[in-house]
PyMOL Python script that loads the backbone (N, CA, C, O; Angstrom):
from pymol import cmd

cmd.read_pdbstr("""\
ATOM      1  N   MET A   1       1.008  -0.854   0.059  1.00  0.00           N
ATOM      2  CA  MET A   1      -0.492  -0.298  -0.143  1.00  0.00           C
ATOM      3  C   MET A   1       1.191   0.821  -0.101  1.00  0.00           C
ATOM      4  O   MET A   1       2.273   0.638   0.456  1.00  0.00           O
ATOM      5  N   VAL A   2       0.493   2.286  -1.254  1.00  0.00           N
ATOM      6  CA  VAL A   2       1.124   3.239  -0.485  1.00  0.00           C
ATOM      7  C   VAL A   2       0.986   4.286  -0.288  1.00  0.00           C
ATOM      8  O   VAL A   2       0.151   4.972  -0.877  1.00  0.00           O
ATOM      9  N   LYS A   3       2.043   4.855   0.910  1.00  0.00           N
ATOM     10  CA  LYS A   3       1.685   6.222   1.745  1.00  0.00           C
ATOM     11  C   LYS A   3       1.860   7.601   1.374  1.00  0.00           C
ATOM     12  O   LYS A   3       2.989   8.034   1.144  1.00  0.00           O
ATOM     13  N   CYS A   4       0.803   8.349   1.296  1.00  0.00           N
ATOM     14  CA  CYS A   4       1.381  10.072   1.048  1.00  0.00           C
ATOM     15  C   CYS A   4       2.618  10.373   1.929  1.00  0.00           C
ATOM     16  O   CYS A   4       2.400  10.695   3.097  1.00  0.00           O
ATOM     17  N   PRO A   5       4.339  10.275   1.332  1.00  0.00           N
ATOM     18  CA  PRO A   5       5.031  11.302   1.844  1.00  0.00           C
ATOM     19  C   PRO A   5       4.813  12.842   2.570  1.00  0.00           C
ATOM     20  O   PRO A   5       5.689  13.434   3.200  1.00  0.00           O
ATOM     21  N   TYR A   6       3.683  13.244   2.368  1.00  0.00           N
ATOM     22  CA  TYR A   6       3.022  14.017   2.730  1.00  0.00           C
ATOM     23  C   TYR A   6       2.134  14.294   4.393  1.00  0.00           C
ATOM     24  O   TYR A   6       2.343  15.039   5.350  1.00  0.00           O
ATOM     25  N   CYS A   7       1.338  13.496   4.139  1.00  0.00           N
ATOM     26  CA  CYS A   7       0.158  13.584   4.909  1.00  0.00           C
ATOM     27  C   CYS A   7       0.246  11.799   5.991  1.00  0.00           C
ATOM     28  O   CYS A   7      -0.033  11.851   7.189  1.00  0.00           O
ATOM     29  N   SER A   8       0.531  10.822   5.528  1.00  0.00           N
ATOM     30  CA  SER A   8       0.429   9.592   5.910  1.00  0.00           C
ATOM     31  C   SER A   8      -0.240   8.803   5.332  1.00  0.00           C
ATOM     32  O   SER A   8       0.113   7.624   5.353  1.00  0.00           O
ATOM     33  N   PHE A   9      -1.422   9.194   4.625  1.00  0.00           N
ATOM     34  CA  PHE A   9      -2.166   9.208   4.033  1.00  0.00           C
ATOM     35  C   PHE A   9      -2.535   7.375   3.281  1.00  0.00           C
ATOM     36  O   PHE A   9      -1.964   6.819   2.343  1.00  0.00           O
ATOM     37  N   GLU A  10      -3.450   6.970   3.983  1.00  0.00           N
ATOM     38  CA  GLU A  10      -3.147   5.220   2.926  1.00  0.00           C
ATOM     39  C   GLU A  10      -4.676   5.024   2.050  1.00  0.00           C
ATOM     40  O   GLU A  10      -5.457   4.133   2.381  1.00  0.00           O
ATOM     41  N   ASN A  11      -4.840   5.544   1.424  1.00  0.00           N
ATOM     42  CA  ASN A  11      -5.973   4.938   0.352  1.00  0.00           C
ATOM     43  C   ASN A  11      -5.826   4.977  -0.400  1.00  0.00           C
ATOM     44  O   ASN A  11      -4.776   4.489  -0.819  1.00  0.00           O
ATOM     45  N   GLU A  12      -6.850   5.669  -1.385  1.00  0.00           N
ATOM     46  CA  GLU A  12      -6.732   5.884  -3.543  1.00  0.00           C
ATOM     47  C   GLU A  12      -6.298   6.548  -3.557  1.00  0.00           C
ATOM     48  O   GLU A  12      -6.783   7.430  -2.848  1.00  0.00           O
ATOM     49  N   PHE A  13      -5.283   6.847  -4.125  1.00  0.00           N
ATOM     50  CA  PHE A  13      -4.945   8.245  -4.669  1.00  0.00           C
ATOM     51  C   PHE A  13      -5.416   8.811  -5.947  1.00  0.00           C
ATOM     52  O   PHE A  13      -6.015   7.927  -6.559  1.00  0.00           O
ATOM     53  N   ARG A  14      -5.395   9.778  -6.517  1.00  0.00           N
ATOM     54  CA  ARG A  14      -5.023  10.499  -7.906  1.00  0.00           C
ATOM     55  C   ARG A  14      -4.646  10.037  -8.864  1.00  0.00           C
ATOM     56  O   ARG A  14      -3.800  10.798  -9.335  1.00  0.00           O
ATOM     57  N   LEU A  15      -4.786   9.156  -9.491  1.00  0.00           N
ATOM     58  CA  LEU A  15      -3.382   8.710 -10.761  1.00  0.00           C
ATOM     59  C   LEU A  15      -3.578  10.223 -12.064  1.00  0.00           C
ATOM     60  O   LEU A  15      -4.589  10.638 -12.631  1.00  0.00           O
ATOM     61  N   LEU A  16      -2.262  10.644 -12.129  1.00  0.00           N
ATOM     62  CA  LEU A  16      -2.103  12.032 -12.865  1.00  0.00           C
ATOM     63  C   LEU A  16      -1.624  11.061 -14.509  1.00  0.00           C
ATOM     64  O   LEU A  16      -2.214  11.140 -15.587  1.00  0.00           O
ATOM     65  N   ARG A  17      -0.580  10.337 -14.224  1.00  0.00           N
ATOM     66  CA  ARG A  17       0.243  10.165 -15.297  1.00  0.00           C
ATOM     67  C   ARG A  17       0.665   8.711 -14.959  1.00  0.00           C
ATOM     68  O   ARG A  17       0.239   8.237 -13.906  1.00  0.00           O
ATOM     69  N   VAL A  18       1.276   8.138 -15.568  1.00  0.00           N
ATOM     70  CA  VAL A  18       2.300   6.582 -16.192  1.00  0.00           C
ATOM     71  C   VAL A  18       3.344   6.923 -16.469  1.00  0.00           C
ATOM     72  O   VAL A  18       3.450   7.892 -17.221  1.00  0.00           O
ATOM     73  N   TRP A  19       4.405   6.321 -16.017  1.00  0.00           N
ATOM     74  CA  TRP A  19       5.410   6.329 -17.547  1.00  0.00           C
ATOM     75  C   TRP A  19       6.129   5.228 -16.839  1.00  0.00           C
ATOM     76  O   TRP A  19       5.933   4.701 -15.743  1.00  0.00           O
ATOM     77  N   ARG A  20       7.292   4.970 -18.062  1.00  0.00           N
ATOM     78  CA  ARG A  20       8.461   3.632 -17.788  1.00  0.00           C
ATOM     79  C   ARG A  20       9.826   3.988 -17.517  1.00  0.00           C
ATOM     80  O   ARG A  20      10.297   4.301 -18.611  1.00  0.00           O
ATOM     81  N   PHE A  21      10.954   4.137 -16.383  1.00  0.00           N
ATOM     82  CA  PHE A  21      11.872   4.804 -16.131  1.00  0.00           C
ATOM     83  C   PHE A  21      12.553   3.481 -15.875  1.00  0.00           C
ATOM     84  O   PHE A  21      12.267   2.741 -14.934  1.00  0.00           O
ATOM     85  N   ARG A  22      14.115   3.075 -17.415  1.00  0.00           N
ATOM     86  CA  ARG A  22      14.648   1.674 -17.253  1.00  0.00           C
ATOM     87  C   ARG A  22      14.364   0.629 -16.448  1.00  0.00           C
ATOM     88  O   ARG A  22      14.065  -0.288 -17.213  1.00  0.00           O
ATOM     89  N   PHE A  23      14.269   0.140 -14.999  1.00  0.00           N
ATOM     90  CA  PHE A  23      13.434  -0.974 -14.848  1.00  0.00           C
ATOM     91  C   PHE A  23      12.268  -0.610 -13.685  1.00  0.00           C
ATOM     92  O   PHE A  23      11.838  -1.281 -12.748  1.00  0.00           O
ATOM     93  N   TYR A  24      11.901   0.932 -14.222  1.00  0.00           N
ATOM     94  CA  TYR A  24      10.826   1.257 -12.841  1.00  0.00           C
ATOM     95  C   TYR A  24       9.173   1.560 -13.900  1.00  0.00           C
ATOM     96  O   TYR A  24       9.062   2.163 -14.968  1.00  0.00           O
ATOM     97  N   ASP A  25       8.309   0.998 -13.220  1.00  0.00           N
ATOM     98  CA  ASP A  25       6.480   1.549 -13.945  1.00  0.00           C
ATOM     99  C   ASP A  25       6.840   2.419 -12.443  1.00  0.00           C
ATOM    100  O   ASP A  25       7.173   2.059 -11.314  1.00  0.00           O
ATOM    101  N   VAL A  26       6.591   3.681 -13.071  1.00  0.00           N
ATOM    102  CA  VAL A  26       6.403   5.139 -12.675  1.00  0.00           C
ATOM    103  C   VAL A  26       4.957   5.789 -12.115  1.00  0.00           C
ATOM    104  O   VAL A  26       4.203   5.890 -13.083  1.00  0.00           O
ATOM    105  N   ARG A  27       4.586   6.062 -11.406  1.00  0.00           N
ATOM    106  CA  ARG A  27       2.785   6.577 -11.560  1.00  0.00           C
ATOM    107  C   ARG A  27       2.884   7.571 -10.898  1.00  0.00           C
ATOM    108  O   ARG A  27       2.720   7.315  -9.705  1.00  0.00           O
ATOM    109  N   MET A  28       3.113   8.797 -11.138  1.00  0.00           N
ATOM    110  CA  MET A  28       1.939  10.694 -10.152  1.00  0.00           C
ATOM    111  C   MET A  28       1.080  10.580  -9.825  1.00  0.00           C
ATOM    112  O   MET A  28       0.047  10.479 -10.486  1.00  0.00           O
ATOM    113  N   LEU A  29       1.239  10.552  -8.405  1.00  0.00           N
ATOM    114  CA  LEU A  29       0.131  10.486  -8.258  1.00  0.00           C
ATOM    115  C   LEU A  29      -0.210  11.682  -7.292  1.00  0.00           C
ATOM    116  O   LEU A  29       0.757  12.416  -7.091  1.00  0.00           O
ATOM    117  N   GLU A  30      -1.516  12.081  -6.574  1.00  0.00           N
ATOM    118  CA  GLU A  30      -2.678  13.252  -6.143  1.00  0.00           C
ATOM    119  C   GLU A  30      -2.710  12.742  -4.874  1.00  0.00           C
ATOM    120  O   GLU A  30      -2.928  11.536  -4.994  1.00  0.00           O
ATOM    121  N   CYS A  31      -2.561  13.156  -3.250  1.00  0.00           N
ATOM    122  CA  CYS A  31      -3.430  12.572  -2.287  1.00  0.00           C
ATOM    123  C   CYS A  31      -4.629  13.429  -2.035  1.00  0.00           C
ATOM    124  O   CYS A  31      -4.446  14.605  -1.722  1.00  0.00           O
ATOM    125  N   PRO A  32      -6.008  12.882  -2.157  1.00  0.00           N
ATOM    126  CA  PRO A  32      -7.036  13.889  -1.699  1.00  0.00           C
ATOM    127  C   PRO A  32      -7.336  14.630  -0.757  1.00  0.00           C
ATOM    128  O   PRO A  32      -7.931  15.703  -0.851  1.00  0.00           O
ATOM    129  N   ARG A  33      -6.814  13.938   0.548  1.00  0.00           N
ATOM    130  CA  ARG A  33      -6.259  14.465   1.465  1.00  0.00           C
ATOM    131  C   ARG A  33      -5.175  16.411   2.156  1.00  0.00           C
ATOM    132  O   ARG A  33      -5.008  17.204   3.083  1.00  0.00           O
ATOM    133  N   CYS A  34      -4.912  16.140   1.088  1.00  0.00           N
ATOM    134  CA  CYS A  34      -3.676  17.296   0.772  1.00  0.00           C
ATOM    135  C   CYS A  34      -2.884  17.194   0.007  1.00  0.00           C
ATOM    136  O   CYS A  34      -1.661  17.184   0.151  1.00  0.00           O
ATOM    137  N   GLY A  35      -3.994  17.038  -1.617  1.00  0.00           N
ATOM    138  CA  GLY A  35      -2.601  18.151  -1.975  1.00  0.00           C
ATOM    139  C   GLY A  35      -2.266  17.667  -3.087  1.00  0.00           C
ATOM    140  O   GLY A  35      -2.563  17.811  -4.273  1.00  0.00           O
ATOM    141  N   GLY A  36      -1.132  16.663  -2.050  1.00  0.00           N
ATOM    142  CA  GLY A  36       0.687  16.790  -2.434  1.00  0.00           C
ATOM    143  C   GLY A  36       0.478  15.553  -3.754  1.00  0.00           C
ATOM    144  O   GLY A  36      -0.107  14.470  -3.782  1.00  0.00           O
ATOM    145  N   LYS A  37       1.294  16.360  -4.807  1.00  0.00           N
ATOM    146  CA  LYS A  37       2.297  15.235  -5.855  1.00  0.00           C
ATOM    147  C   LYS A  37       3.154  14.431  -5.577  1.00  0.00           C
ATOM    148  O   LYS A  37       3.827  14.933  -4.678  1.00  0.00           O
ATOM    149  N   PHE A  38       3.596  13.270  -5.882  1.00  0.00           N
ATOM    150  CA  PHE A  38       4.396  12.335  -5.657  1.00  0.00           C
ATOM    151  C   PHE A  38       4.128  11.242  -6.539  1.00  0.00           C
ATOM    152  O   PHE A  38       3.122  10.660  -6.945  1.00  0.00           O
ATOM    153  N   ASN A  39       6.141  11.104  -6.800  1.00  0.00           N
ATOM    154  CA  ASN A  39       5.574   9.809  -7.818  1.00  0.00           C
ATOM    155  C   ASN A  39       6.484   8.446  -6.972  1.00  0.00           C
ATOM    156  O   ASN A  39       7.438   8.448  -6.194  1.00  0.00           O
ATOM    157  N   HIS A  40       5.522   7.210  -7.663  1.00  0.00           N
ATOM    158  CA  HIS A  40       6.008   6.199  -6.365  1.00  0.00           C
ATOM    159  C   HIS A  40       6.226   4.869  -7.762  1.00  0.00           C
ATOM    160  O   HIS A  40       5.454   4.261  -8.502  1.00  0.00           O
ATOM    161  N   TYR A  41       7.338   4.898  -7.601  1.00  0.00           N
ATOM    162  CA  TYR A  41       8.177   3.924  -7.922  1.00  0.00           C
ATOM    163  C   TYR A  41       8.619   2.354  -8.049  1.00  0.00           C
ATOM    164  O   TYR A  41       9.644   2.182  -7.389  1.00  0.00           O
ATOM    165  N   VAL A  42       8.099   0.951  -8.793  1.00  0.00           N
ATOM    166  CA  VAL A  42       7.803   0.111  -8.315  1.00  0.00           C
ATOM    167  C   VAL A  42       8.341  -0.952  -9.278  1.00  0.00           C
ATOM    168  O   VAL A  42       7.551  -1.725  -9.820  1.00  0.00           O
ATOM    169  N   GLY A  43       9.750  -1.022  -9.526  1.00  0.00           N
ATOM    170  CA  GLY A  43      10.412  -2.249 -10.021  1.00  0.00           C
ATOM    171  C   GLY A  43      11.377  -3.875  -9.515  1.00  0.00           C
ATOM    172  O   GLY A  43      11.659  -4.216  -8.366  1.00  0.00           O
ATOM    173  N   VAL A  44      11.676  -4.559 -10.716  1.00  0.00           N
ATOM    174  CA  VAL A  44      12.245  -5.646  -9.841  1.00  0.00           C
ATOM    175  C   VAL A  44      13.653  -5.844 -11.068  1.00  0.00           C
ATOM    176  O   VAL A  44      13.608  -6.283 -12.217  1.00  0.00           O
ATOM    177  N   THR A  45      14.973  -5.261 -10.170  1.00  0.00           N
ATOM    178  CA  THR A  45      16.261  -5.446 -10.403  1.00  0.00           C
ATOM    179  C   THR A  45      16.693  -6.355 -11.012  1.00  0.00           C
ATOM    180  O   THR A  45      16.347  -7.416 -10.491  1.00  0.00           O
ATOM    181  N   SER A  46      17.333  -6.491 -11.938  1.00  0.00           N
ATOM    182  CA  SER A  46      18.275  -7.544 -12.791  1.00  0.00           C
ATOM    183  C   SER A  46      18.914  -8.741 -11.982  1.00  0.00           C
ATOM    184  O   SER A  46      19.552  -9.613 -12.572  1.00  0.00           O
ATOM    185  N   ARG A  47      18.748  -8.758 -10.774  1.00  0.00           N
ATOM    186  CA  ARG A  47      18.861  -9.128  -9.472  1.00  0.00           C
ATOM    187  C   ARG A  47      17.465 -10.557  -8.834  1.00  0.00           C
ATOM    188  O   ARG A  47      17.478 -11.562  -8.123  1.00  0.00           O
ATOM    189  N   GLY A  48      16.658  -9.928  -9.490  1.00  0.00           N
ATOM    190  CA  GLY A  48      15.249 -10.290  -9.161  1.00  0.00           C
ATOM    191  C   GLY A  48      14.736  -9.751  -7.781  1.00  0.00           C
ATOM    192  O   GLY A  48      13.639 -10.093  -7.339  1.00  0.00           O
ATOM    193  N   GLY A  49      15.571  -8.898  -7.122  1.00  0.00           N
ATOM    194  CA  GLY A  49      14.700  -8.083  -6.124  1.00  0.00           C
ATOM    195  C   GLY A  49      13.581  -6.939  -5.720  1.00  0.00           C
ATOM    196  O   GLY A  49      14.069  -5.835  -5.962  1.00  0.00           O
ATOM    197  N   ARG A  50      13.016  -6.892  -5.494  1.00  0.00           N
ATOM    198  CA  ARG A  50      11.617  -6.124  -5.559  1.00  0.00           C
ATOM    199  C   ARG A  50      12.609  -4.756  -4.955  1.00  0.00           C
ATOM    200  O   ARG A  50      13.661  -4.827  -4.321  1.00  0.00           O
ATOM    201  N   SER A  51      11.806  -3.451  -5.432  1.00  0.00           N
ATOM    202  CA  SER A  51      12.420  -2.186  -5.568  1.00  0.00           C
ATOM    203  C   SER A  51      11.027  -1.108  -5.661  1.00  0.00           C
ATOM    204  O   SER A  51      10.040  -0.873  -6.359  1.00  0.00           O
ATOM    205  N   GLU A  52      11.597  -0.749  -4.664  1.00  0.00           N
ATOM    206  CA  GLU A  52       9.535   0.720  -4.715  1.00  0.00           C
ATOM    207  C   GLU A  52       9.867   1.375  -3.227  1.00  0.00           C
ATOM    208  O   GLU A  52      10.282   0.989  -2.134  1.00  0.00           O
ATOM    209  N   PHE A  53       9.425   2.613  -3.862  1.00  0.00           N
ATOM    210  CA  PHE A  53      10.081   3.626  -3.251  1.00  0.00           C
ATOM    211  C   PHE A  53       9.479   5.254  -3.632  1.00  0.00           C
ATOM    212  O   PHE A  53       9.393   5.711  -4.771  1.00  0.00           O
ATOM    213  N   VAL A  54       9.094   5.976  -2.329  1.00  0.00           N
ATOM    214  CA  VAL A  54       8.726   7.080  -3.352  1.00  0.00           C
ATOM    215  C   VAL A  54       9.349   8.494  -3.297  1.00  0.00           C
ATOM    216  O   VAL A  54      10.000   8.855  -2.317  1.00  0.00           O
ATOM    217  N   ILE A  55       9.091   9.454  -4.597  1.00  0.00           N
ATOM    218  CA  ILE A  55       9.925  10.716  -3.926  1.00  0.00           C
ATOM    219  C   ILE A  55       8.590  12.065  -4.441  1.00  0.00           C
ATOM    220  O   ILE A  55       7.582  12.052  -5.149  1.00  0.00           O
ATOM    221  N   ARG A  56       9.194  12.922  -3.753  1.00  0.00           N
ATOM    222  CA  ARG A  56       7.720  14.329  -3.108  1.00  0.00           C
ATOM    223  C   ARG A  56       7.997  15.058  -4.966  1.00  0.00           C
ATOM    224  O   ARG A  56       8.999  15.377  -5.606  1.00  0.00           O
ATOM    225  N   VAL A  57       6.882  15.053  -5.178  1.00  0.00           N
ATOM    226  CA  VAL A  57       7.199  16.140  -6.626  1.00  0.00           C
ATOM    227  C   VAL A  57       6.729  18.031  -5.707  1.00  0.00           C
ATOM    228  O   VAL A  57       5.650  18.469  -5.307  1.00  0.00           O
ATOM    229  N   ARG A  58       8.003  18.583  -5.710  1.00  0.00           N
ATOM    230  CA  ARG A  58       7.378  19.969  -5.910  1.00  0.00           C
ATOM    231  C   ARG A  58       6.613  20.608  -6.357  1.00  0.00           C
ATOM    232  O   ARG A  58       6.510  20.563  -7.583  1.00  0.00           O
ATOM    233  N   PRO A  59       5.837  21.382  -5.693  1.00  0.00           N
ATOM    234  CA  PRO A  59       5.411  22.605  -6.817  1.00  0.00           C
ATOM    235  C   PRO A  59       6.137  23.189  -7.552  1.00  0.00           C
ATOM    236  O   PRO A  59       7.339  23.172  -7.287  1.00  0.00           O
ATOM    237  N   ARG A  60       5.670  23.899  -8.712  1.00  0.00           N
ATOM    238  CA  ARG A  60       5.995  24.132  -9.413  1.00  0.00           C
ATOM    239  C   ARG A  60       6.340  25.667  -9.274  1.00  0.00           C
ATOM    240  O   ARG A  60       5.531  25.761  -8.351  1.00  0.00           O
ATOM    241  N   ALA A  61       6.819  26.915  -9.380  1.00  0.00           N
ATOM    242  CA  ALA A  61       6.937  28.195  -9.092  1.00  0.00           C
ATOM    243  C   ALA A  61       6.068  28.627 -10.286  1.00  0.00           C
ATOM    244  O   ALA A  61       6.474  28.647 -11.449  1.00  0.00           O
ATOM    245  N   SER A  62       4.431  29.080  -9.753  1.00  0.00           N
ATOM    246  CA  SER A  62       4.063  30.468 -10.565  1.00  0.00           C
ATOM    247  C   SER A  62       4.605  32.062 -11.089  1.00  0.00           C
ATOM    248  O   SER A  62       5.447  32.593 -10.364  1.00  0.00           O
ATOM    249  N   GLY A  63       4.281  32.595 -11.951  1.00  0.00           N
ATOM    250  CA  GLY A  63       4.523  33.695 -12.072  1.00  0.00           C
ATOM    251  C   GLY A  63       4.901  33.697 -13.798  1.00  0.00           C
ATOM    252  O   GLY A  63       4.593  32.865 -14.652  1.00  0.00           O
ATOM    253  N   GLY A  64       6.122  35.678 -13.990  1.00  0.00           N
ATOM    254  CA  GLY A  64       6.539  35.318 -15.299  1.00  0.00           C
ATOM    255  C   GLY A  64       7.561  34.966 -15.230  1.00  0.00           C
ATOM    256  O   GLY A  64       7.756  33.983 -14.516  1.00  0.00           O
ATOM    257  N   SER A  65       8.590  35.528 -15.861  1.00  0.00           N
ATOM    258  CA  SER A  65       9.730  35.389 -16.321  1.00  0.00           C
ATOM    259  C   SER A  65      10.905  36.766 -15.631  1.00  0.00           C
ATOM    260  O   SER A  65      10.381  37.396 -14.712  1.00  0.00           O
ATOM    261  N   ARG A  66      12.065  37.129 -15.931  1.00  0.00           N
ATOM    262  CA  ARG A  66      12.714  38.229 -14.605  1.00  0.00           C
ATOM    263  C   ARG A  66      13.056  38.790 -15.536  1.00  0.00           C
ATOM    264  O   ARG A  66      13.685  39.842 -15.427  1.00  0.00           O
TER     265      ARG A  66
END
""", "prot")
cmd.dss("prot")
cmd.show_as("cartoon", "prot")
cmd.util.cbc("prot")
cmd.orient("prot")
């Protein structure tokens, strides 16, 4: 079960995007509770080990150019 890295919510998340990065299947998710966005990586290494981790996605700065 995936856990939100911002508020520790553990239920259904809004799926924003899916892609493949090397041997990982990556899903960009949004938490319905706090609105935080994060990437969930899941994959199997070449040695057969399961690898799973979460990376926070920082909000992009809004506004015009300098």
